[in-house]
C-alpha positions as CSV (number, residue, x, y, z in Angstrom):
1,M,-0.3,0.0,0.0
2,P,1.4,3.6,-0.9
3,A,2.4,5.7,2.2
4,E,0.1,8.6,1.9
5,E,-2.6,5.7,2.1
6,L,-1.2,4.3,4.5
7,R,-1.0,7.4,6.6
8,L,-5.1,8.1,5.4
9,V,-6.0,4.1,7.1
10,V,-3.7,4.5,9.8
11,A,-5.3,7.6,10.5
12,L,-8.6,6.5,10.8
13,Q,-7.5,3.5,12.9
14,A,-7.4,5.9,15.1
15,K,-10.2,8.3,15.0
16,L,-13.1,5.3,14.3
17,K,-11.4,3.0,17.2
18,A,-11.0,0.6,15.2
19,R,-9.1,-2.5,16.2
20,S,-7.2,-2.8,13.0
21,K,-6.1,-1.6,10.3
22,V,-8.2,-4.3,8.4
23,E,-11.0,-3.6,10.1
24,V,-10.4,0.4,8.7
25,V,-10.4,-1.0,5.1
26,R,-13.2,-3.1,5.9
27,R,-16.0,-0.7,7.2
28,G,-14.9,1.5,3.9
29,L,-15.5,-1.4,1.4
30,R,-18.8,-1.7,4.1
31,L,-19.9,2.4,3.2
32,L,-18.8,1.7,-1.4
33,Q,-21.2,-0.9,-0.8
34,E,-23.4,0.6,0.4
35,S,-23.8,4.3,-1.4
36,T,-23.3,1.9,-4.4
37,D,-26.9,0.4,-3.8
38,R,-28.5,3.4,-3.0
39,E,-27.4,4.9,-6.2
40,L,-28.6,1.7,-7.8
41,L,-31.9,1.7,-6.2
42,R,-32.4,5.7,-7.2
43,R,-31.4,4.9,-10.3
44,A,-34.8,2.3,-11.0
45,Y,-37.2,4.4,-8.9
46,R,-36.3,7.3,-11.4
47,E,-36.1,5.5,-14.6
48,A,-39.4,3.4,-13.7
49,S,-40.9,7.2,-12.6
50,A,-40.3,8.5,-16.5
51,A,-41.5,4.9,-17.6
52,T,-44.8,6.4,-15.9
53,R,-45.2,9.8,-15.5
54,A,-47.2,9.8,-19.0
55,S,-50.2,7.4,-18.5
56,A,-50.1,8.7,-14.7
57,K,-50.8,12.5,-16.5
58,A,-53.8,11.1,-18.3
59,E,-55.1,9.1,-15.6
60,L,-54.7,12.4,-13.5
61,A,-56.4,14.5,-16.6
62,E,-58.8,11.8,-17.1
63,L,-60.0,12.2,-13.5
64,D,-59.9,16.5,-13.9
65,H,-63.1,16.8,-14.2
66,L,-64.3,15.3,-10.7
67,V,-61.9,17.2,-8.6
68,S,-65.8,19.6,-7.2
69,E,-68.5,16.5,-7.8
70,G,-70.6,17.4,-4.5
71,L,-69.2,20.5,-3.1
72,E,-71.9,22.9,-2.6
73,S,-71.8,25.9,-4.4
74,T,-72.3,29.1,-2.0
């Protein structure tokens, strides 16, 4: 491991009170995996939203005339 990266691991080990350098690396890998998983989930939601947006707008337009149904005029 390059000296600069080793210094970073050692500094994080002290800051996190980790028992070993390996624990620091493992925690970093878990965080990277979690952030990657979240980004994949965000992308899937964006794609699903885009795919259903047109049909949702059409459905709402069809129901628009019912908005004031049953309300009394004063």
